[in-house]
Residue, then its C-alpha position, 0 to 999 in steps of 0.5 A: x567695485x567688488x562682488x557682493x555674495x551676501x546680497x544674493x542669499x535671499x534669492x537662493x532661499x526663494x528658489x532651489x534645485x540642483x542647478x541653483x544649488x551650485x550658483x555659488x561656485x559661479x559667483x565665487x569665481x568671478x573677478x573681483x572687478x567684474x563689470x560685464x558678465x554674459x550668462x549663456x542659456x540664462x533660462x528663467x533668469x535666476x543666475x542673471x538676477x543674482x549677478x545683478x544683485x551681486x553688483x555687476x553693472x552690466x549683465x547680459x542674459x542670453x537664451x535661444x528660447x523667446x518664451x522663457x526670456x519673456x518669463x525671466x524678464x517678467x519674474x525679474x522686472x527691475x533687475x539690471x539685466x539685458x535680456x537677449x534672444x540668440x545663439x551664443x555662436x551666432x550673436x556678434x559679440x566682440x572678442x574679449x568683451x566680457x569679464x566673465x562668461x557663465x553658463x548653468x545647465x546649458x552646455x549640453x544643449x550645444x556642441x560643447x567644444x565649439x561653445x567652450x571655444x566661443x566662451x574663451x574668445x568672448x572672455x577678456x584676459x584675466x577673466x573667467x569662464x564658469x560653468x555648471x553642467x550635466x553629463x551622461x553616466x558611464x557605468x563607472x558613474x552609476x554608484x555616484x549617480x545613485x547617491x546624487x539622486x537620493x540627495x536631490x530627492x531629500x534636498x528637494x523635500x527639505x528645501x522645496x524643489x523649484x522646477x524651471x520652465x526652460x526647454x530640456x535636453x536629455x540625455x546629455x550627449x557626453x559622459x562626465x569623463x568625456x566632458x572632463x577630457x574635452x574641457x581640458x583640450x579646449x581650455x588648458x588648465x581648466x579646473x574640472x570638478x564632479x559634484x554630489x548632486x549630479x553636476x560638474x563644474x568648469x572654472x577657467x581663468x583666461x591667461x593674461 
């Protein structure tokens, strides 16, 4: 089995915001033979549905908010996704039971160090942790933040801004620099990247 990135393109045309814009980073990071993926903080279920469309046989969409899960299940009826309510830190998943643990715009809702350590524990050797997140701006971040705001507004007009229905957490508790340093401590050799639309990504391959 191989990941089919081409089959999720239609989904990205239906929905757009700054989080969905970077879903391709998550999808492209998955092991080619991935069969079991956990989406932490799945919210409205856009990424979980894309994972299923890409050919992942077992996708678990996990979120603490029951109403948003109901909406995700209704929006993506028929998708091969197991929708589950719970906190990833409390659910009794077996260690190393997923080929990938992914999360978009959710890490700032949790204790980041504890959550990243949990994601690493749940990922099998050779598997991937892939995150797209938000962080607070330090003074040095403000020029890039201003550019990102303008780009999001322009793209929102061009592409059609889609507003999620999941609960929000603002401001994020950590700055971009703090997230970069913390992720490097918890996930050695993690690839951290800051992106133009006010997001960062973390891609980590668990050592064999």
